[in-house]
A tleap script that builds the chain and sets N, CA, C and O, in Angstrom:
source leaprc.protein.ff14SB
mol = sequence {
  NMET THR LEU SER ASP VAL ILE LYS ASN ILE
  ALA SER ILE ASP ALA ASP MET THR ILE TYR
  ALA LYS THR PRO TRP LEU GLU ASP SER PRO
  ALA PHE VAL ASP TYR GLU PRO ASP ASP GLY
  SER VAL PRO ASP GLY ALA GLU ASN MET GLU
  TYR PHE LEU GLU VAL PHE ILE VAL ASN GLN
  LEU LEU GLU ASP ILE GLY ASN ALA ASP CYS
  GLN ARG ILE ILE ASP TYR ALA ILE ASN ASP
  CVAL
}
set mol.1.N position { -10.385 4.409 6.025 }
set mol.1.CA position { -10.503 3.341 5.146 }
set mol.1.C position { -9.415 3.702 3.872 }
set mol.1.O position { -9.241 4.871 3.529 }
set mol.2.N position { -8.897 2.871 3.391 }
set mol.2.CA position { -7.966 2.991 2.213 }
set mol.2.C position { -8.484 2.502 0.930 }
set mol.2.O position { -9.520 1.837 0.917 }
set mol.3.N position { -7.762 2.815 -0.299 }
set mol.3.CA position { -8.377 2.442 -1.414 }
set mol.3.C position { -8.321 0.826 -1.361 }
set mol.3.O position { -9.243 0.158 -1.830 }
set mol.4.N position { -7.372 0.336 -0.861 }
set mol.4.CA position { -7.286 -1.221 -0.958 }
set mol.4.C position { -8.413 -1.728 -0.079 }
set mol.4.O position { -8.966 -2.788 -0.372 }
set mol.5.N position { -8.777 -1.037 0.971 }
set mol.5.CA position { -9.992 -1.673 1.622 }
set mol.5.C position { -11.242 -1.490 0.758 }
set mol.5.O position { -12.097 -2.376 0.788 }
set mol.6.N position { -11.410 -0.427 0.004 }
set mol.6.CA position { -12.781 -0.154 -0.580 }
set mol.6.C position { -12.652 -1.297 -1.929 }
set mol.6.O position { -13.679 -1.870 -2.295 }
set mol.7.N position { -11.722 -1.492 -2.415 }
set mol.7.CA position { -11.574 -2.482 -3.415 }
set mol.7.C position { -11.888 -3.883 -2.789 }
set mol.7.O position { -12.784 -4.564 -3.289 }
set mol.8.N position { -11.203 -4.315 -1.752 }
set mol.8.CA position { -11.713 -5.621 -1.155 }
set mol.8.C position { -13.007 -5.725 -0.934 }
set mol.8.O position { -13.523 -6.781 -1.299 }
set mol.9.N position { -13.754 -4.841 -0.385 }
set mol.9.CA position { -15.078 -4.756 0.018 }
set mol.9.C position { -15.898 -4.300 -1.060 }
set mol.9.O position { -17.060 -4.037 -0.746 }
set mol.10.N position { -15.550 -4.133 -2.334 }
set mol.10.CA position { -16.393 -3.433 -3.212 }
set mol.10.C position { -17.628 -4.038 -3.540 }
set mol.10.O position { -18.517 -3.347 -4.037 }
set mol.11.N position { -17.799 -5.285 -3.315 }
set mol.11.CA position { -19.195 -6.101 -3.536 }
set mol.11.C position { -20.126 -5.739 -2.695 }
set mol.11.O position { -21.288 -5.762 -3.102 }
set mol.12.N position { -19.857 -5.336 -1.381 }
set mol.12.CA position { -20.847 -4.777 -0.464 }
set mol.12.C position { -21.337 -3.219 -0.464 }
set mol.12.O position { -22.057 -2.743 0.415 }
set mol.13.N position { -20.833 -2.499 -1.592 }
set mol.13.CA position { -20.979 -1.239 -1.453 }
set mol.13.C position { -21.770 -0.954 -2.894 }
set mol.13.O position { -21.552 -1.503 -3.974 }
set mol.14.N position { -22.696 0.008 -2.599 }
set mol.14.CA position { -23.857 0.330 -3.632 }
set mol.14.C position { -23.095 0.705 -4.818 }
set mol.14.O position { -22.182 1.519 -4.680 }
set mol.15.N position { -23.401 0.129 -6.168 }
set mol.15.CA position { -22.966 0.459 -7.284 }
set mol.15.C position { -23.117 1.919 -7.842 }
set mol.15.O position { -22.444 2.417 -8.745 }
set mol.16.N position { -24.194 2.546 -7.084 }
set mol.16.CA position { -24.331 3.899 -7.546 }
set mol.16.C position { -23.511 4.918 -6.780 }
set mol.16.O position { -23.624 6.121 -7.016 }
set mol.17.N position { -22.786 4.497 -5.974 }
set mol.17.CA position { -21.953 5.405 -5.129 }
set mol.17.C position { -20.425 5.606 -6.138 }
set mol.17.O position { -20.027 4.985 -7.124 }
set mol.18.N position { -19.913 6.620 -5.460 }
set mol.18.CA position { -18.701 7.059 -6.088 }
set mol.18.C position { -17.451 7.067 -5.113 }
set mol.18.O position { -17.549 7.408 -3.935 }
set mol.19.N position { -16.243 6.653 -5.719 }
set mol.19.CA position { -15.012 6.385 -4.730 }
set mol.19.C position { -14.082 7.566 -4.972 }
set mol.19.O position { -13.736 7.856 -6.117 }
set mol.20.N position { -13.597 8.380 -3.699 }
set mol.20.CA position { -12.919 9.404 -3.689 }
set mol.20.C position { -11.695 9.108 -3.038 }
set mol.20.O position { -11.795 8.385 -2.046 }
set mol.21.N position { -10.526 9.507 -3.373 }
set mol.21.CA position { -9.051 9.323 -2.536 }
set mol.21.C position { -8.258 10.376 -2.631 }
set mol.21.O position { -8.315 11.218 -3.527 }
set mol.22.N position { -7.506 10.361 -1.724 }
set mol.22.CA position { -6.339 11.165 -1.491 }
set mol.22.C position { -5.285 11.037 -2.623 }
set mol.22.O position { -4.867 9.909 -2.883 }
set mol.23.N position { -4.829 12.097 -3.307 }
set mol.23.CA position { -3.658 11.824 -4.118 }
set mol.23.C position { -2.271 12.040 -3.513 }
set mol.23.O position { -2.069 12.916 -2.673 }
set mol.24.N position { -1.464 11.338 -3.897 }
set mol.24.CA position { -1.277 10.476 -5.057 }
set mol.24.C position { -1.919 8.970 -4.640 }
set mol.24.O position { -1.681 8.341 -3.609 }
set mol.25.N position { -2.792 8.591 -5.741 }
set mol.25.CA position { -3.421 7.358 -5.642 }
set mol.25.C position { -2.514 6.065 -5.304 }
set mol.25.O position { -1.933 5.479 -6.218 }
set mol.26.N position { -2.421 5.674 -4.076 }
set mol.26.CA position { -1.832 4.494 -3.810 }
set mol.26.C position { -2.824 3.341 -2.990 }
set mol.26.O position { -3.973 3.628 -2.653 }
set mol.27.N position { -2.299 2.203 -2.764 }
set mol.27.CA position { -3.172 1.198 -2.146 }
set mol.27.C position { -3.597 1.647 -0.867 }
set mol.27.O position { -4.766 1.514 -0.506 }
set mol.28.N position { -2.633 2.222 -0.088 }
set mol.28.CA position { -2.940 2.769 1.306 }
set mol.28.C position { -3.539 4.130 1.278 }
set mol.28.O position { -3.939 4.558 2.361 }
set mol.29.N position { -3.673 4.908 0.193 }
set mol.29.CA position { -4.158 6.435 0.311 }
set mol.29.C position { -5.685 6.241 0.923 }
set mol.29.O position { -6.426 5.290 0.674 }
set mol.30.N position { -5.996 7.444 1.842 }
set mol.30.CA position { -7.436 7.376 2.453 }
set mol.30.C position { -8.378 7.478 1.251 }
set mol.30.O position { -8.228 8.046 0.168 }
set mol.31.N position { -9.284 6.842 1.699 }
set mol.31.CA position { -10.462 6.829 0.551 }
set mol.31.C position { -11.801 6.970 1.202 }
set mol.31.O position { -11.898 6.723 2.404 }
set mol.32.N position { -12.817 7.338 0.520 }
set mol.32.CA position { -14.164 7.646 1.018 }
set mol.32.C position { -15.151 7.305 -0.088 }
set mol.32.O position { -14.863 7.530 -1.264 }
set mol.33.N position { -16.442 6.705 0.314 }
set mol.33.CA position { -17.174 6.278 -0.654 }
set mol.33.C position { -18.575 7.083 -0.409 }
set mol.33.O position { -19.068 7.027 0.717 }
set mol.34.N position { -19.093 7.675 -1.223 }
set mol.34.CA position { -20.459 8.284 -1.188 }
set mol.34.C position { -21.099 8.548 -2.418 }
set mol.34.O position { -20.453 8.462 -3.462 }
set mol.35.N position { -22.523 8.920 -2.419 }
set mol.35.CA position { -23.046 9.387 -3.575 }
set mol.35.C position { -22.564 10.676 -4.063 }
set mol.35.O position { -22.404 11.534 -3.195 }
set mol.36.N position { -22.292 10.999 -5.306 }
set mol.36.CA position { -21.760 12.145 -5.852 }
set mol.36.C position { -22.908 13.075 -5.656 }
set mol.36.O position { -24.062 12.839 -6.011 }
set mol.37.N position { -22.493 14.144 -5.063 }
set mol.37.CA position { -23.472 15.288 -5.053 }
set mol.37.C position { -24.077 15.802 -6.565 }
set mol.37.O position { -23.355 15.630 -7.547 }
set mol.38.N position { -25.079 16.277 -6.688 }
set mol.38.CA position { -25.703 16.738 -8.014 }
set mol.38.C position { -24.961 17.695 -8.679 }
set mol.38.O position { -24.928 17.722 -9.909 }
set mol.39.N position { -24.294 18.574 -7.910 }
set mol.39.CA position { -23.497 19.576 -8.656 }
set mol.39.C position { -22.025 19.151 -8.793 }
set mol.39.O position { -21.156 20.008 -8.956 }
set mol.40.N position { -21.743 17.887 -8.733 }
set mol.40.CA position { -20.500 17.358 -8.969 }
set mol.40.C position { -19.266 17.661 -8.113 }
set mol.40.O position { -18.094 17.408 -8.392 }
set mol.41.N position { -19.724 18.215 -7.089 }
set mol.41.CA position { -18.605 18.748 -6.054 }
set mol.41.C position { -18.123 17.335 -5.145 }
set mol.41.O position { -18.664 16.258 -5.394 }
set mol.42.N position { -17.358 17.419 -4.377 }
set mol.42.CA position { -16.781 16.562 -3.432 }
set mol.42.C position { -17.831 16.353 -2.203 }
set mol.42.O position { -18.170 17.362 -1.584 }
set mol.43.N position { -18.339 15.132 -1.837 }
set mol.43.CA position { -19.425 15.217 -0.856 }
set mol.43.C position { -18.638 15.604 0.775 }
set mol.43.O position { -17.435 15.392 0.931 }
set mol.44.N position { -19.337 16.069 1.676 }
set mol.44.CA position { -18.705 16.035 2.930 }
set mol.44.C position { -18.062 14.772 3.332 }
set mol.44.O position { -18.580 13.717 2.965 }
set mol.45.N position { -17.005 14.762 4.038 }
set mol.45.CA position { -16.279 13.611 4.388 }
set mol.45.C position { -15.003 13.287 3.327 }
set mol.45.O position { -14.041 12.568 3.593 }
set mol.46.N position { -15.226 13.955 2.138 }
set mol.46.CA position { -14.229 13.676 1.192 }
set mol.46.C position { -13.234 14.806 0.900 }
set mol.46.O position { -12.531 14.814 -0.110 }
set mol.47.N position { -13.213 15.841 1.920 }
set mol.47.CA position { -12.327 17.032 1.797 }
set mol.47.C position { -10.990 16.330 1.460 }
set mol.47.O position { -10.682 15.206 1.857 }
set mol.48.N position { -10.181 17.190 0.623 }
set mol.48.CA position { -8.806 16.993 0.483 }
set mol.48.C position { -8.682 15.636 -0.443 }
set mol.48.O position { -7.566 15.184 -0.702 }
set mol.49.N position { -9.694 15.109 -0.852 }
set mol.49.CA position { -9.834 13.966 -1.727 }
set mol.49.C position { -10.229 14.358 -3.374 }
set mol.49.O position { -10.811 15.418 -3.603 }
set mol.50.N position { -9.949 13.639 -4.225 }
set mol.50.CA position { -10.342 13.809 -5.546 }
set mol.50.C position { -11.471 12.565 -6.017 }
set mol.50.O position { -11.611 11.533 -5.362 }
set mol.51.N position { -12.172 12.850 -7.166 }
set mol.51.CA position { -12.790 11.710 -7.565 }
set mol.51.C position { -11.783 10.611 -8.002 }
set mol.51.O position { -10.681 10.908 -8.461 }
set mol.52.N position { -12.185 9.384 -7.849 }
set mol.52.CA position { -11.355 8.414 -8.202 }
set mol.52.C position { -12.119 7.414 -9.294 }
set mol.52.O position { -11.580 7.310 -10.396 }
set mol.53.N position { -13.185 6.771 -9.075 }
set mol.53.CA position { -13.997 6.053 -9.951 }
set mol.53.C position { -15.107 5.782 -9.225 }
set mol.53.O position { -15.147 5.770 -7.995 }
set mol.54.N position { -16.398 5.470 -10.275 }
set mol.54.CA position { -17.740 5.062 -9.762 }
set mol.54.C position { -17.453 3.507 -9.309 }
set mol.54.O position { -16.653 2.721 -9.814 }
set mol.55.N position { -18.240 3.327 -8.337 }
set mol.55.CA position { -18.239 1.749 -7.794 }
set mol.55.C position { -18.656 0.784 -9.054 }
set mol.55.O position { -18.141 -0.327 -9.175 }
set mol.56.N position { -19.452 1.197 -9.818 }
set mol.56.CA position { -19.899 0.213 -10.823 }
set mol.56.C position { -18.901 0.050 -11.740 }
set mol.56.O position { -18.818 -1.071 -12.241 }
set mol.57.N position { -17.957 1.065 -12.158 }
set mol.57.CA position { -16.788 0.807 -12.906 }
set mol.57.C position { -15.896 0.079 -12.353 }
set mol.57.O position { -15.392 -0.693 -13.168 }
set mol.58.N position { -15.409 -0.025 -11.131 }
set mol.58.CA position { -14.655 -0.833 -10.268 }
set mol.58.C position { -15.175 -2.298 -10.419 }
set mol.58.O position { -14.368 -3.203 -10.628 }
set mol.59.N position { -16.602 -2.557 -10.309 }
set mol.59.CA position { -17.003 -3.777 -10.363 }
set mol.59.C position { -16.881 -4.330 -11.792 }
set mol.59.O position { -16.669 -5.526 -11.994 }
set mol.60.N position { -17.022 -3.421 -12.786 }
set mol.60.CA position { -16.825 -3.983 -14.272 }
set mol.60.C position { -15.377 -4.622 -14.491 }
set mol.60.O position { -15.098 -5.693 -15.029 }
set mol.61.N position { -14.538 -3.668 -13.925 }
set mol.61.CA position { -13.082 -4.002 -14.152 }
set mol.61.C position { -12.766 -5.043 -13.356 }
set mol.61.O position { -11.899 -5.743 -13.880 }
set mol.62.N position { -13.131 -5.435 -12.274 }
set mol.62.CA position { -12.933 -6.679 -11.491 }
set mol.62.C position { -13.573 -7.895 -12.281 }
set mol.62.O position { -12.935 -8.945 -12.210 }
set mol.63.N position { -14.738 -7.903 -13.020 }
set mol.63.CA position { -14.981 -8.864 -13.650 }
set mol.63.C position { -13.998 -9.271 -14.710 }
set mol.63.O position { -13.653 -10.437 -14.904 }
set mol.64.N position { -13.560 -8.199 -15.401 }
set mol.64.CA position { -12.581 -8.374 -16.191 }
set mol.64.C position { -11.323 -8.919 -16.011 }
set mol.64.O position { -10.688 -9.587 -16.828 }
set mol.65.N position { -10.991 -8.581 -14.850 }
set mol.65.CA position { -9.332 -8.869 -14.274 }
set mol.65.C position { -9.329 -10.128 -13.290 }
set mol.65.O position { -8.312 -10.786 -13.072 }
set mol.66.N position { -10.600 -10.399 -12.708 }
set mol.66.CA position { -11.002 -11.620 -12.014 }
set mol.66.C position { -10.418 -11.540 -10.765 }
set mol.66.O position { -10.294 -12.674 -10.304 }
set mol.67.N position { -9.998 -10.667 -10.008 }
set mol.67.CA position { -9.690 -10.520 -8.672 }
set mol.67.C position { -9.421 -9.180 -8.187 }
set mol.67.O position { -9.251 -8.243 -8.968 }
set mol.68.N position { -9.375 -9.046 -6.847 }
set mol.68.CA position { -9.488 -7.502 -6.573 }
set mol.68.C position { -8.073 -6.901 -6.413 }
set mol.68.O position { -7.705 -6.500 -5.308 }
set mol.69.N position { -7.264 -6.832 -7.515 }
set mol.69.CA position { -6.098 -6.160 -7.714 }
set mol.69.C position { -6.118 -4.627 -7.472 }
set mol.69.O position { -6.331 -3.975 -8.494 }
set mol.70.N position { -5.970 -4.038 -6.523 }
set mol.70.CA position { -6.082 -2.857 -6.287 }
set mol.70.C position { -5.200 -1.952 -7.135 }
set mol.70.O position { -5.750 -0.977 -7.648 }
set mol.71.N position { -3.645 -2.189 -7.390 }
set mol.71.CA position { -2.938 -1.617 -8.259 }
set mol.71.C position { -3.391 -1.435 -9.672 }
set mol.71.O position { -3.167 -0.407 -10.310 }
set mol.72.N position { -4.049 -2.494 -10.146 }
set mol.72.CA position { -4.447 -2.440 -11.449 }
set mol.72.C position { -5.644 -1.488 -11.671 }
set mol.72.O position { -5.829 -0.924 -12.749 }
set mol.73.N position { -6.512 -1.325 -10.508 }
set mol.73.CA position { -7.712 -0.474 -10.560 }
set mol.73.C position { -6.927 0.966 -10.723 }
set mol.73.O position { -7.164 1.784 -11.612 }
set mol.74.N position { -6.088 1.084 -9.834 }
set mol.74.CA position { -5.502 2.499 -9.697 }
set mol.74.C position { -4.726 2.707 -10.995 }
set mol.74.O position { -4.724 3.888 -11.343 }
set mol.75.N position { -4.083 1.895 -11.785 }
set mol.75.CA position { -3.452 2.152 -12.949 }
set mol.75.C position { -4.534 2.559 -13.938 }
set mol.75.O position { -4.244 3.535 -14.631 }
set mol.76.N position { -5.639 2.042 -14.123 }
set mol.76.CA position { -6.691 2.168 -14.680 }
set mol.76.C position { -7.107 3.642 -14.427 }
set mol.76.O position { -7.035 4.466 -15.338 }
set mol.77.N position { -7.511 3.946 -13.271 }
set mol.77.CA position { -8.025 5.315 -12.943 }
set mol.77.C position { -6.924 6.589 -13.322 }
set mol.77.O position { -7.217 7.736 -13.658 }
set mol.78.N position { -5.717 6.056 -13.171 }
set mol.78.CA position { -4.640 7.423 -13.645 }
set mol.78.C position { -4.659 7.410 -15.146 }
set mol.78.O position { -4.734 8.494 -15.724 }
set mol.79.N position { -4.584 6.058 -15.984 }
set mol.79.CA position { -4.301 6.014 -17.278 }
set mol.79.C position { -5.584 6.077 -18.387 }
set mol.79.O position { -5.485 6.422 -19.565 }
set mol.80.N position { -6.653 5.704 -17.775 }
set mol.80.CA position { -7.687 5.501 -18.719 }
set mol.80.C position { -9.131 6.335 -18.417 }
set mol.80.O position { -10.189 6.072 -18.989 }
set mol.81.N position { -8.980 7.232 -17.555 }
set mol.81.CA position { -10.001 8.102 -17.164 }
set mol.81.C position { -9.907 9.601 -17.608 }
set mol.81.O position { -10.787 10.398 -17.283 }
savepdb mol mol.pdb
quit
């Protein structure tokens, strides 16, 4: 799954989950979605990836920008987090 895939399918993902992605963050970067472990570590399956954003944040951003623009979500994660 890529970051672009996650963004396109965000409506079907539990808002309590977190997105992890391999850097550098690009639309075709490998991505993984899971619940963040209580200790803040990276969950199994997201090895070699970093925290990207929580799903609920992406949902809020998409409400503001009006479409599934993956590059704008990446720009937000890079510059505003």
